[in-house]
N, C-alpha and C positions, 0 to 999 in steps of 0.2 A: 736515473742513470740508465742509459740505453745499453742494450746488449751488443755483441759484436755483429757487424753487418755481414750478410751472406753474399758471396760472390756469385754472379751469374755470368755465363758465357753467352754474350749477345751476338757473337760472330763478328765479322768485319766486312768491309766493302771492297777489299782488295781481291776477293775471289780465292784467297789461299785457304786450304783446308785446315781446320783447327787440329791441334796436336791430338794424336790418338790417345784416348784414355786407356791406361793400363788396367788390366783386370787383376784383382788380388789373387795371389797364389792359393790353390786349394789346400786346405788343411789336411795333413795326413790322417788316415784312419787310425784312431787310437787302438793300441793293443792292450788287452786286459788279461790278467792272469785267469780270471773266471772263464773266459772263452777258450783259452788254451787248455784248461782242465777239461772243459766240456768236449773239445775236439779230441783230447787224449782218451777220454772215456769212450767216445764214439769209435775211435780207431781201434781200441783194444777189443771192444765187443764185436764189431763187424769183422776185423781182421782175424781174431781168434776163431770166430765162427766159421769163416771160410777155410782157414788153415786146418781146423779140426775136421771139417768135411773132406778136405783133400787127403789128409792123413788116414782117415777111416777108409776111404776108397782105395788109396794106394797100398796101404799095409794091412787092411782088414782088421784093424784094432778097434777096441771100444764098440764092438757090435757093428762095425762097418761091413758093407757087402762085398768089398774087394773089387779088383779090376774086372774079373770075368763076369760077375753078376752085373756090374755097371755097364759093361759092353753089351750084355744081353738087353738091359733096359734101354740103352740108346738105340739098339737095333729095333726094338719094339716101337720106339718113338719115331722111326723113319730113317735113322742113320745107318742103314744096313751095310753099305759098302765101306764105311769108315768107322764102324762102331769100336773096334779094338784100339786103333790109334787115337781116336777122339776121347775114349775113356781115359787113356793114359795122359794125354795132354790136359784134359780137364782136371784130373786129380793133381797132377804136378803143378798146374797153373794156380789152382785154388790154394795149395799149400804154400807155394813160393810167394804169390801175390798177397796172401793173407799175412804172412810173416812180415813182408815189406810194410803193410799197413800198420801192424803193431809197432814196428820200429819207427814209423814215420819217415820212410825213405822212398823216394820216387812216388810220393803219395798220389798225385793226380793220375799218373800213368797206371799204377797198380789198381787204384779204385776204378778206373775206366775199364780195365780188363775184367775185373770182377763184375762190374755192371753189365758188360756184354754177356757174361755167362748167365746172369739172372734174366736178362732180356730175352735170350734164346729160350730159357726154361719156361718163361711165362707164355711166350708165343706158341711153343710146342704144346703146352698144356691147354691153351685156349682154342687153337685151330687144329682140326675142325671140331673138337669135342664140344666146347662151349657149355659143358656141364660140370666143370671142375669147381668144387666148393671154394669159396673165398676164405672162410675162417676155418681154423683147425678143428674147432668144436663141431663143425658141420660134416666132417668126414675126413678120410685119409687123403693124402696127396693134395692138400689144399694149397692155395696160392699165398696164404698169409705170410709165411716165412720168406718165400722168394721175394715178395713185394717189399717186406721190411728190410731185408738185407740189400736188395737192389736200391731202395731209397737211401739207405745209409751210405752205400758206395757212391751214389750220385751226389749226395751232400758233400762227401769228401773230395770228389772231383772238383767242385767249385770252392769249397771252404778251405781246402788245404789241410795240412797236418797240424797247424799251430806251432808255437815256439818250443813246445816240449817234444821235440822230434829231431831226427837226424837231418831233416830237410831245412831246419832253421837257417835263414839267411840265403838260401839258394835263389837263383834268378826266378824260377817258376813259382816261388813263394812270394817274392817281392812284387812280381807283376803277374798275378794269378790268372786273370781273365783270358788272355790269349792262349796260354797253355791249357787252361781248362777246356776251352772250346776245341782246341786241337785234339786233346785227349778224348773228348766226347765224340768227335768226328771219326777218330780211329776206332773207338768202341763200336759205333754204329756200323762202320764198314766191316769190322770183324764179325759182328752179329749177322749181318746180311750175307756175308760169305758163307758162314756156317749153315744158315738156314736155306740158302738157295743153291749152293754148290755142293756142300757135303751131305745134305739130307736127301739121299737117294739110295 
């Protein structure tokens, strides 16, 4: 008993183009509760860390240095002309954007803003010093925390908030890549503006 014969397209002699073969539709990326929980944990840790840092600077609570000391630190880092306003913007920005991350609201934009702050912090620490310790165990003012929080913010720019968030179902969550790239470009532009315009 022979099996079913396989059909081949041998073409034709009329010169007509064969019918275009249709490509199968791409399968949607499956959503898993485990990845949603993982993104929730990441949002809570990264967002709460930024929000706490902003609150400590803004209100001087929990051992925070307050706005005046923060402005002095920014002036020492080279932001002499804009140290006061920049300290206020940085504190409020970290607080508000951190809370947005915790809630999972406007996640790629909030994460991009926080990524910009950590990008500036790393560049200021490395240039021109180049002697800042990488790990916290190697000395004070290390880059370890800045890099970890910056990496967490960068991950949320591209991964989004997950479904356990106020962003669930929004356009930038259903089509994340274009919005992620746009958010990243804005973050880079803001970081460059702060570094090359406000640092004087």
